[in-house]
C-alpha positions in Angstrom: -91.4 20.6 13.0 -92.9 19.9 16.4 -94.5 16.5 16.1 -96.0 15.3 19.4 -97.3 16.7 22.7 -95.3 16.0 25.8 -96.7 13.2 27.9 -95.2 13.9 31.3 -92.1 11.8 31.1 -88.9 11.2 29.1 -86.4 13.9 28.5 -88.5 17.0 29.2 -91.3 19.2 28.2 -89.6 20.1 24.9 -89.9 16.8 23.0 -88.1 17.5 19.8 -86.1 20.0 17.9 -87.9 22.2 15.3 -87.1 23.8 12.0 -86.0 20.8 10.0 -83.5 19.5 12.5 -83.3 15.8 13.3 -85.6 14.7 16.2 -83.4 14.8 19.3 -83.8 15.9 22.9 -83.9 19.6 23.6 -81.1 19.5 26.1 -78.5 18.5 23.6 -79.2 21.5 21.3 -79.9 24.3 23.8 -76.7 26.2 22.6 -77.9 26.2 19.0 -81.7 26.8 19.3 -83.5 29.4 21.4 -86.6 28.0 23.1 -89.9 29.3 22.0 -92.4 30.1 24.8 -96.0 31.3 24.3 -97.4 33.1 27.3 -101.1 33.7 27.9 -101.7 36.5 30.5 -104.8 38.2 31.8 -103.1 41.6 31.8 -100.1 43.4 30.3 -96.9 42.7 32.2 -95.2 46.0 32.9 -92.6 47.5 35.3 -95.2 50.2 36.3 -98.2 47.9 36.5 -100.8 49.0 39.0 -100.9 45.5 40.6 -98.3 42.9 41.8 -99.2 40.3 39.2 -98.2 42.7 36.4 -94.9 43.6 38.0 -94.1 40.0 38.8 -94.8 38.8 35.2 -92.8 41.6 33.7 -89.8 40.8 35.9 -90.0 37.0 35.1 -90.9 37.2 31.4 -88.4 40.1 30.7 -85.6 37.9 32.1 -86.9 34.8 30.2 -87.0 36.8 26.9 -83.3 37.5 27.3 -82.7 33.7 27.2 -85.5 32.5 25.0 -88.0 33.6 22.3 -91.2 34.7 24.1 -94.5 35.5 22.5 -97.1 37.1 24.6 -100.9 37.1 24.2 -102.6 39.3 26.7 -105.7 41.1 27.6 -105.5 44.8 28.0 -107.7 47.5 29.5 -109.5 49.9 27.2 -107.3 52.7 28.6 -104.2 50.7 27.7 -105.6 50.0 24.2 -106.4 53.7 23.7 -102.8 54.6 24.7 -101.4 51.8 22.5 -99.6 50.5 25.6 -97.3 47.5 25.2 -95.4 45.4 27.7 -91.9 46.9 28.1 -89.8 43.8 27.4 -87.8 42.2 24.6 -90.7 40.0 23.4 -90.5 38.3 20.0 -94.2 38.8 19.5 -97.0 40.6 21.3 -100.8 40.5 20.7 -103.3 42.2 22.9 -107.1 42.0 23.2 -109.3 44.7 24.7 -111.2 43.6 27.7 -114.0 46.0 28.8 -114.9 45.9 32.4 -118.2 47.2 34.0 -116.5 50.5 35.0 -115.7 51.2 31.4 -119.4 51.1 30.3 -122.4 53.3 30.6 -126.1 53.1 30.2 -127.5 50.2 28.1 -124.0 48.8 27.4 -123.4 48.5 31.2 -126.8 46.9 31.8 -126.1 44.3 29.0 -122.7 43.6 30.5 -124.1 42.9 33.9 -126.8 40.6 32.4 -124.1 38.7 30.4 -122.0 38.2 33.5 -125.0 37.0 35.5 -125.9 34.6 32.7 -122.4 33.1 32.7 -122.3 32.9 36.4 -125.9 31.7 37.0 -126.5 29.4 34.1 -123.2 28.6 32.6 -121.6 27.9 36.0 -118.5 30.1 35.7 -116.9 31.8 38.7 -117.5 35.5 38.3 -113.9 36.4 37.7 -113.6 33.7 35.1 -116.8 35.0 33.4 -115.4 38.5 33.2 -112.4 37.1 31.3 -114.4 34.8 29.0 -113.6 35.7 25.4 -114.0 33.7 22.2 -111.6 36.1 20.6 -108.9 35.2 23.1 -109.4 31.5 22.5 -109.2 32.1 18.7 -106.1 34.3 19.0 -104.2 31.9 21.2 -105.0 29.0 18.8 -103.9 31.1 15.8 -100.7 32.4 17.4 -99.8 28.9 18.6 -100.2 27.6 15.1 -98.1 30.4 13.6 -95.4 30.7 16.3 -95.1 26.9 17.0 -94.0 27.2 20.7 -92.1 24.5 22.4 -94.3 25.1 25.5 -97.2 27.3 26.4 -97.2 29.1 29.8 -100.7 29.9 31.0 -100.7 32.4 33.9 -103.3 32.7 36.6 -106.2 30.5 37.5 -108.7 32.5 35.4 -106.7 31.8 32.2 -107.0 28.0 32.6 -110.2 28.2 30.6 -108.0 28.8 27.5 -106.0 25.6 27.9 -108.2 23.8 25.3 -107.3 26.4 22.7 -103.7 25.3 23.1 -104.3 21.6 22.8 -101.5 19.8 20.9 -98.8 21.8 22.6 -97.2 21.2 26.0 -99.0 23.5 28.5 -97.9 24.6 31.9 -100.5 26.3 34.1 -99.2 28.5 36.9 -101.8 29.2 39.5 -100.9 32.3 41.5 -103.5 31.7 44.3 -103.6 28.0 44.9 -107.0 27.4 43.2 -108.6 29.5 46.0 -109.2 33.1 44.8 -111.4 35.1 47.1 -115.0 34.3 46.0 -116.8 37.1 44.3 -119.6 39.0 46.1 -122.6 39.0 43.8 -125.0 41.0 45.9 -125.2 42.9 49.3 -124.1 41.1 52.5 -121.8 38.7 50.8 -124.6 37.2 48.6 -123.4 34.7 46.1 -120.1 33.9 47.7 -120.9 30.3 48.6 -122.0 29.6 45.1 -119.0 31.3 43.6 -116.7 29.2 45.8 -118.4 26.0 44.7 -118.1 27.2 41.0 -114.3 27.6 41.5 -114.1 24.0 42.6 -115.9 22.8 39.5 -113.8 25.0 37.3 -110.6 23.6 38.7 -111.8 20.1 38.2 -112.8 20.8 34.6 -109.7 22.7 33.4 -106.7 22.0 35.5 -106.4 18.4 34.3 -105.8 19.7 30.7 -102.4 21.1 31.6 -99.5 18.9 31.2 -97.9 20.5 34.3 -99.0 22.6 37.2 -97.0 25.2 39.1 -97.5 27.4 42.2 -95.5 30.3 43.5 -94.6 28.8 46.9 -94.6 25.4 48.6 -97.7 26.1 50.8 -99.7 26.9 47.7 -98.3 23.8 45.9 -99.3 21.6 48.7 -102.9 23.0 48.6 -103.0 22.4 44.8 -101.7 18.8 45.2 -104.6 18.1 47.6 -107.2 19.8 45.4 -106.0 18.3 42.1 -104.6 14.9 43.2 -101.4 15.4 41.1 -97.9 16.7 41.3 -97.4 20.4 41.5 -94.1 22.2 41.2 -93.0 25.5 42.5 -91.8 28.5 40.4 -90.5 31.0 42.9 -91.9 34.4 42.9 -89.6 37.2 41.9 -89.4 41.0 41.7 -87.2 43.5 39.8 -84.1 44.6 41.7 -83.6 48.4 41.3 -80.0 49.6 40.8 -80.1 51.5 44.0 -81.9 50.5 47.2 -83.9 53.0 49.2 -82.7 54.5 52.5 -85.5 54.0 55.0 -83.6 55.7 57.8 -83.8 59.0 55.9 -87.7 58.9 55.9 -89.8 60.4 58.7 -91.6 58.0 61.0 -93.9 56.7 58.4 -95.2 53.3 57.3 -96.8 52.2 54.0 -99.5 49.9 52.7 -100.1 49.7 48.9 -101.8 47.5 46.3 -104.7 47.2 43.9 -107.8 47.8 46.0 -110.1 45.9 43.6 -108.5 42.8 45.1 -110.6 42.1 48.2 -107.8 41.3 50.7 -106.4 44.9 50.3 -109.4 46.9 51.5 -109.7 44.3 54.3 -106.1 44.9 55.4 -106.3 48.7 55.0 -109.3 48.8 57.4 -107.4 46.8 60.0 -104.4 49.0 59.7 -106.2 52.3 60.0 -108.9 51.5 62.5 -107.4 48.8 64.7 -103.6 49.2 64.5 -102.9 52.9 63.9 -104.7 54.3 67.0 -102.5 52.0 69.1 -99.3 53.1 67.3 -100.2 56.8 67.7 -100.6 56.2 71.5 -96.9 55.3 71.6 -95.6 57.4 68.7 -97.9 60.5 68.2 -96.1 61.7 65.1 -96.2 58.3 63.2 -97.9 58.4 59.8 -99.5 55.6 57.8 -99.8 56.0 54.0 -102.2 54.1 51.7 -101.2 54.1 48.1 -102.4 52.1 45.0 -105.0 51.9 42.3 -108.8 51.5 42.2 -109.5 52.7 45.7 -113.1 52.3 46.7 -114.8 55.0 48.8 -114.4 53.0 52.0 -110.6 53.1 51.6 -110.5 56.8 50.6 -112.6 57.4 53.8 -109.7 56.0 55.9 -107.8 59.3 55.3 -110.0 60.8 58.0 -108.4 58.7 60.7 -105.6 60.4 62.8 -102.2 60.0 61.2 -103.5 58.3 58.1 -103.0 59.7 54.6 -104.5 58.3 51.4 -102.2 59.0 48.5 -103.9 57.2 45.6 -101.9 55.7 42.7 -98.2 56.8 42.8 -96.5 56.1 39.4 -93.0 56.4 40.8 -92.7 53.3 43.0 -89.1 54.0 44.0 -90.0 57.4 45.2 -92.9 56.0 47.1 -90.9 53.3 48.8 -88.1 55.8 49.5 -90.6 58.0 51.5 -91.3 55.5 54.2 -89.4 53.4 56.8 -91.2 50.1 56.3 -94.0 48.3 54.5 -97.0 46.8 56.5 -98.5 43.8 54.7 -101.1 41.9 56.8 -103.2 39.5 54.8 -106.4 37.9 56.1 -107.7 36.0 53.1 -106.6 34.5 49.8 -103.4 32.7 48.9 -100.4 33.2 46.8 -97.2 35.2 47.3 -97.4 38.9 47.9 -95.5 40.7 45.2 -95.7 43.9 47.2 -93.6 42.2 49.9 -91.0 41.0 47.5 -90.9 44.4 45.8 -90.3 46.2 49.1 -87.5 43.8 50.1 -85.9 44.2 46.6 -85.8 48.0 47.3 -84.2 47.5 50.6 -87.4 48.3 52.6 -88.1 46.1 55.6 -91.5 44.5 56.0 -93.9 43.7 58.9 -96.6 41.1 58.1 -98.5 38.2 59.4 -97.9 34.6 58.3 -100.2 34.8 55.3 -98.6 38.1 54.2 -95.1 36.4 54.3 -96.2 33.3 52.5 -93.4 32.1 50.2 -91.0 34.7 51.7 -87.9 33.1 53.3 -86.3 36.4 54.5 -85.6 36.3 58.2 -85.6 39.0 60.8 -84.8 41.9 60.7 -85.6 42.1 57.0 -89.1 40.6 57.5 -90.7 40.6 60.9 -93.7 38.4 61.5 -96.5 39.8 63.6 -99.9 38.2 64.3 -101.5 40.6 66.7 -101.9 44.3 67.2 -99.4 44.4 70.1 -96.8 42.5 68.0 -97.2 45.0 65.1 -96.9 47.9 67.5 -93.7 46.5 69.1 -92.1 46.0 65.7 -93.1 49.4 64.4 -91.9 51.2 67.5 -88.4 50.0 66.9 -88.3 51.1 63.2 -90.1 54.4 63.6 -88.2 55.6 66.6 -85.7 58.5 66.6 -82.8 56.1 66.7 -82.6 54.9 63.1 -80.0 52.1 63.6 -82.6 49.2 63.7 -84.2 50.2 60.4 -80.9 50.7 58.8 -79.9 47.2 59.6 -83.3 45.8 58.6 -83.1 47.6 55.2 -79.7 46.3 54.5 -80.8 42.7 55.4 -83.8 43.1 53.1 -81.7 44.0 50.1 -79.1 41.3 50.7 -81.9 38.7 50.9 -83.5 39.9 47.7 -80.2 39.9 45.8 -79.4 36.4 46.8 -82.9 34.9 46.5 -85.3 36.5 44.0 -83.2 37.8 41.2 -85.4 37.6 38.0 -82.4 36.4 35.9 -81.8 33.5 38.3 -85.5 32.5 38.6 -85.8 32.7 34.8 -82.7 30.6 34.3 -83.9 27.9 36.7 -87.4 27.8 35.2 -86.0 27.3 31.7 -83.8 24.6 33.0 -86.8 22.9 34.6 -88.8 23.2 31.4 -86.0 21.5 29.5 -85.9 18.6 32.0 -89.6 18.1 32.5 -90.9 16.8 35.9 
């Protein structure tokens, strides 16, 4: 049996061997005993998830589950629950909990939901995103599954799930923050009302819960440095990853078309879409009159759908076949003006052999060099890079696509990232 929590030193996060074996370091028995991991996630990991976090977790956890026993406890949308959706991976155990959102409710139920969120935000002092994922049932489920599954370590994913670290007390816990403890503050009312308070509540939340994790992880070194400063402790890096399709796309075969995609409920995405359609694309069309810009993704608000009225801009909505979508364009545009974390959309494009143009924040955590990933900070720089890749001569985009795929194969393979992460877990910090 597992007998004592990890204390941060010694032979690693896995302190002893379970199932009646003698107590000895994990490393000496890794060939004879598969590691048990319990993962707490705010959403179902899936290859076809509508947002980058779901795609990333599916790639990583799917690869980990090939090398370890992985139990998953996850929230799911009401639509996923109705469809009996499950994560598409070789998991040893999966439990999901329905999480209604305001858009799922009507009438009195919707009014009660809003009042409950305001109560949690206004009087209980929870950031609004955390309040939306507050669930006594999740805490109870995690405690129960941990007691039954007896994990060697618990992986808690995303800042908003840090509130469930106390439910896993008595087991080694690793919290991976995907946005460097600085999610975009929620807007509570018109004109940005409430954002200052929400930002302050995030600071209190981090101070209260992050200290309860035995180890902290970020997805890139810049985020890790920000977390070290915020928390005053060591923070490691678990590299971001993305699934590698068997066949890369052929961007040279697409018309002169660029793409932006994402989950538009995430504030930085509508912000970037507005910049691309209203500030960048008119300049691109002056130089390349036939150039097209596609917007794709889930949960588009009216202001993003309205961008389809701009010349050369097409709003496609959610496209379930990601490979087909990426194969229909010559490049991905990924400017980011707020938030932190690594952009899974960028890694996904590179993995498919699609080159990327982005600013510094959009390329955070991405080590791919030109021509696979081109950095542009101004409208003229974006226009210059696009002109090369959208021109009639497809040679530059062919070379960029090849470089993108080669970088992805050598750097972000899910199997390699999972193997390295399991090795780190066995060593500790």
